C-alpha positions in Angstrom: -15.9 -48.2 -75.4 -15.6 -44.9 -73.6 -12.4 -43.8 -71.9 -12.3 -41.9 -68.7 -10.7 -38.5 -68.4 -10.3 -39.0 -64.6 -6.8 -38.5 -63.4 -4.8 -41.7 -62.7 -4.3 -42.1 -58.9 -1.2 -44.0 -58.0 -1.6 -47.0 -55.7 -0.7 -46.4 -52.1 2.4 -48.4 -51.1 1.9 -49.7 -47.6 5.6 -50.6 -47.1 8.9 -49.8 -48.8 12.5 -50.7 -48.5 14.9 -48.6 -46.5 16.7 -47.7 -49.7 13.6 -46.5 -51.5 12.3 -44.6 -48.4 15.8 -43.0 -48.3 15.6 -41.9 -51.9 12.1 -40.4 -51.6 12.7 -38.7 -48.2 16.2 -37.3 -49.0 17.6 -39.0 -45.9 20.6 -41.3 -46.0 20.0 -45.0 -45.5 22.0 -44.8 -42.2 19.7 -42.1 -41.0 16.6 -44.1 -41.8 18.1 -47.1 -40.0 18.9 -44.9 -37.0 15.3 -43.5 -36.9 14.0 -47.1 -37.0 16.3 -48.1 -34.1 15.2 -45.0 -32.1 11.5 -45.9 -32.7 10.7 -42.9 -34.8 9.9 -44.8 -38.0 7.5 -47.7 -37.9 8.7 -50.9 -39.7 7.9 -54.5 -40.2 10.2 -57.4 -40.7 9.8 -59.8 -43.6 12.3 -62.5 -43.2 15.6 -60.7 -42.5 14.6 -57.5 -44.2 13.1 -54.4 -42.5 10.6 -52.4 -44.5 9.3 -49.0 -43.5 5.6 -49.2 -42.8 4.5 -46.2 -44.8 0.8 -46.8 -44.2 1.3 -46.6 -40.4 3.6 -43.6 -40.7 1.0 -41.8 -42.7 -1.8 -42.7 -40.2 0.4 -41.5 -37.3 1.1 -38.2 -39.0 -2.5 -37.6 -39.8 -3.6 -38.4 -36.3 -0.9 -36.7 -34.3 -1.8 -34.1 -31.8 0.3 -31.5 -33.5 -1.6 -31.8 -36.8 -4.3 -29.2 -37.0 
């Protein structure tokens, strides 16, 4: 059986907790919550939890008018 030398590509995470998004972005959890409340970060609710919708955030960034 042959092994592939292709680089391993991490799976895209469509949503993540506010705490994990905070860790990766360098923002505080309170700042992330504030950005969600102001409508600057897309989120979904699962039960009582809010999750940052990373897939939608990525799509919005790629399709924004400022991106050239």
